[in-house]
Each structure stands twice: as structure tokens, then as C-alpha cells.
N, C-alpha and C positions, 0 to 999 in steps of 0.2 A: 784793700777791701777788708772790711770788718768780718772776722771769721765767725762761724757759727758758735764756736766755743766762747769767744769774747762777748758775743751778743747774749748768749745764755747767761753769762756771769753778770752782765749789765741788767738783764731782766730781773734777776734775783736781787741784785743790790739796790735797784731803784724801786723794787717792790711792784714792778709791772707784772710779774708772775711770782710763783711761790706764794707765801702768805701775803695776801693783799689787804687793802684797807676796807674793802667791802665785807660787811659782816654776814655770817650765815643767816641771821635773822632777816636782814634786808633781802637776801636772795630768796629765802623761803616765802617771804611775803609776796614778792614778785611772782613766784611760781603759783601761789594760790590765786592771785589776781588774774594771771594769765589763764589758768584753768577755768576761771569764771568769765573769760573773754572781756576783761576790763580793758577799754581802749587806752588807758594810761600806760599799759605794758604791752598790748598787742602791736603798737607802734604802726598801725596801718595794715598789718598782716591779717588776713582772714583765714585762719588755719583750716586745712581740709580734713585733718584727722582729729579725733578726740584726744585731748591731752589733759590727763589728770595730774595732780601734784606729784605723785610717785613717778609717773611717766616722765615728767620734766626733770625731776631729780636724776633719774637714770640717764636722760639725754645729756644733761649738763655734766654729769660725771664722765660720760664718754667724750663730749666735745671740749670740755674745759679741764677736767681733772679734779673737780670738787668732790667732796665726799658723796658717795652713793647711798649712804645709810640714812633712811628717813628719820631715825631716832637722833641723828646728830643735828641739834637745833640751835646751837649757840657757838660763839667764837668767831674767828676770822676765817673767810673762805680762802681756798688755795687753788691756784691755777698751775697746771703742769707746764713748765717752760718749754718742754718738747712739743706740746700741742701748739703753743704760741709760735714757735719757730716754724712748725709745719704750716701753720696758717699764713705766716709771713711769706713763706716760699710760694704758696699757692697764690697769694695776693700779688707777688711780683710777677708770677707767670701770666696773670691776667693783664697786668700793666704792659708786659712785653708784647703780648698779643695785640692789644689796641694800638701800641706804638708802631708795630710792623704794618698795621693797616692804615696808620695815620687817621684813625677814627676820631669821631667827636666824643668828648667826655663831659659829664656833668658832675661837679664836686660840691658837696655841701656838708655842714656840720651842725649838730645840736650842742656841741661842746666847744664853742669858739675860744674860750679862755685857756683851754688845755691843748686842743688839737688843731687850731688854725695853722700853726707853723708846719706841722706834719703834712697836712693836705696842701698847703701853699707850695711847698717844695716839690710835691708831686706834680702840681699844676704847671710849675715852671719847667720841670723836666719834660713833661708830656708835650707842652707847647714847643719846646726846643726841638723835639723829635718830629714835629710836623702835625701833631694832633690839634684839633680845634677844641679849645676849652670854652664851653658855652657859658654865657651869663644872661640867661633869659629872664624876662619879667622884672628887671631891675626897678626897684622902688615900689613894686606892687604891694598894696595893703593886704594883710592876712589877719583874719580874726581867729585867735586861738584860745581855747578854753583852758584856763589854768586853775590852780587851787584858790586863786583870788577872784575868779570869775572870768568873764570873756574879756580878752585884751586884744588890742589892735597893734600889730607890728608891721614893719616894712622889710621886704626882702632885699638884701643888699649883697654886694660881692666885695671881698678884700682879696687881692692877688688871685682872682679867679675862683675863690671859694665862697659859696653862698652861706649866709647866716641871716638871722633876723634881729632887728633892733627896734627900740622904742621910736615912735615917730618924732621927727625933728632933730634927731641926733646927727651931728655933723662929722664926728671923728671917723677916721678911716681904719683904725686898728681894731683889735679883737676886744678891747676893754669894755666896749658898750654892747657887745653881742649878748644875746639872751640864750640861756640854756633851755633847750626844749626837746621833747620827745615826739612832737607832733609830726605826722606825715603830710600835713597841709602844705608846708613850704615846697616839698619836692613835687607835689601835685600841681601847685601854681606854676612852678618853674617849667614843668613838662607841658603844661597848657601854653605857656609862653613860647616854648619851642615850636609848637604846632602853629600858633598864631603868626609867628614871624617867618614860618616856612624854612626854618633853620634845619640843618641835618639832624636827624634823630640820634641821640647819644648811643654809641655802641657800648658804653660802660658808664654806670653811675657809681661814684665812690663816696663813702661817708660813714655815718653812724646813725643810730636811732631810727627815726622815721624816714630819713633820707634813703636808707638801704631797704627797709621793709616796705615803705610806700612805693618805691620804684619797683622792687621785686614783685609786689602784688599786681602791679600794672604790666608785668611781663618784660621789664627791662633787666638786662644783666647787671647785677648789683653786687658790690663787695664792700666790706667794712670792718670796723673794729667794735668789739662788744665786751662788756664786763659780765661778771657772773650773775648780776641781777637784771640782765637784758636777755631773757630766754627767747624773745621773739626772733632775733637774728639767727639763732641756732635752730629753732623750729623751721624758719624759712629755708635754712640750708638743708635740713633733714627732708623737707618736703619738696626740694628742688627749685625754690623761687629765689633763693639767695645763693650766689655762686661761691662766695668765701666769707666766712665770719671768723675773724682772728680773736681769740680769747686773750684779753689783757685788762689790767686796770686802766680805765679811760679817764681817770681824774687825778693823775699825779702831776708834778710840775711839768710845764710845757717843754723845757729843755731836755727832759728825760727821754723824749720821743725822738730826738735828733739821731741817735745811733740807729733807730729802727728805720728812719728815712734813708740813711746811707746804705743800710743793708738791703732794703727792697729795691732801691734804685740801682745798686750794683748788680743784684741778682737779675734785674730786668734789663741790664746793659743800658741804663739810662743815666749813668753818672755824669754830672756836669763838671 
């Protein structure tokens, strides 16, 4: 089993925690947009509380370990690796619970190029433990507003993990997946669950709109989030996201493999 100390060292070496690639400027811009309820950063969450920029800085300092000083406006953001480890422990606990129940799970990502492998290993382990890994609304068209205008994508699944692709794409890997913050894919997937009469997911796993969109609809949701993704941490603070793990969500995909091993071991789901 990968020890906590070894994983902490990996988090720092891979820049998943400690000084990360996300800049302070990017994070502060996201906090300002979130305070203005911009849907590009609320990710499907409708906050119950009033969140100003200073409130969000204080929240993110508590949840992630970024600087709590509003006058700190430039440089690289910093994530406390101890907070990442605690988040991964809580994440593993939720995996263990759903595995004990052999519950249904829905897994999706807006970061297919980076995080597909992480989630796919979870899907394999949960399936082996007797969980039903749902793949609803396969091939369904979704119209998502992007900075280039309204674009139509298809909801697809790779190794049990949902992602969106341009229409007509035939490849089965993550290379053609689209990076998205939209909550529309999880809404369409959950509508597909209802239409098919499938078991309701006991747990939704993912990032971006997959977590916030599901949490807003009342589903138990856990996921990964960077310092410029305040919505997941607001959702956690307000009780609609069960676990938000702070880490850099855009490093090399193979850097997440030790995290997979760690959470599966902690959840007693090692294959």
C-alpha cells in the first residue's frame, strides 16, 4: 500500500499540491465571476448563501490552503498537501460505503485528457466489487454554450466514464473528449437514468459540472477540484457536495495513478 508519506511526496513532486500551475490571477478571476453568479464558474450550483470575493478567498484558504490575503494578487497558487490527503481519505470512505452497499454509481469528467484514467480505474474496481456502473443516455446530443458559441456534443462513455465528444467521432479513447465545465451532461445522464428505469445512483463521481450539477439535484457527489474551481468547495460548505479534493486537475494523466492506488487501497477495493 502506498503510504501517506509517500503520496505526500508524490503530490509535491508532481505539483498536484504545493505550488501548482494555476495562477493566483486565474483563481481570483474565478472568485469574482462566482461572486457575480456567472454560470461559467458556478458549474450548475445555485448557491444558497451570499458569497463575495473576500468570502471565497477565505473559504479557499480554509479548504485548499491558498493565501487568505486579499492583497496577494499574483504568482502561483499553493495547495496544502495535507488538505489533499484528507480529501482523498474522505473520498475513499465514500467509495468504501457505496461498495459495501453494492450501489449504483455514475462517473463523468470534464477533464478527459487528464483524468479519464483515474476515474476508469475507480469504475473497474467498483464494478468488480458488485456496484452497477451506470452508462445512461449513451450517444445523446447536448447543446453546450462555449466561448465560440453554441456547440452540439454527444454524451459518450469510455470504460464506464462519461465524457462529451464532437458528433461523428469514432475513437474510443480520451483523445477526442472535450474539456467542459457544463452541468448539462450530468443532467442529461440523470434524465436517462429515469427514462430507462435504472437504479438511481447512490454516488456521482467526477469534477466540474458533474459534481456540482448532481449535488444541486440532491445526489451524493464527490470529486476533484483546482483552486480556480470554487463551486465544488462552496457546494461542500453548503452541504450539497460530499467531498471536494483540492489538487491541480490538469497535470499529466499518469501523475494521478498513485492517487488511484491510494484511494482504492484506503477503500479496500484494490484489484
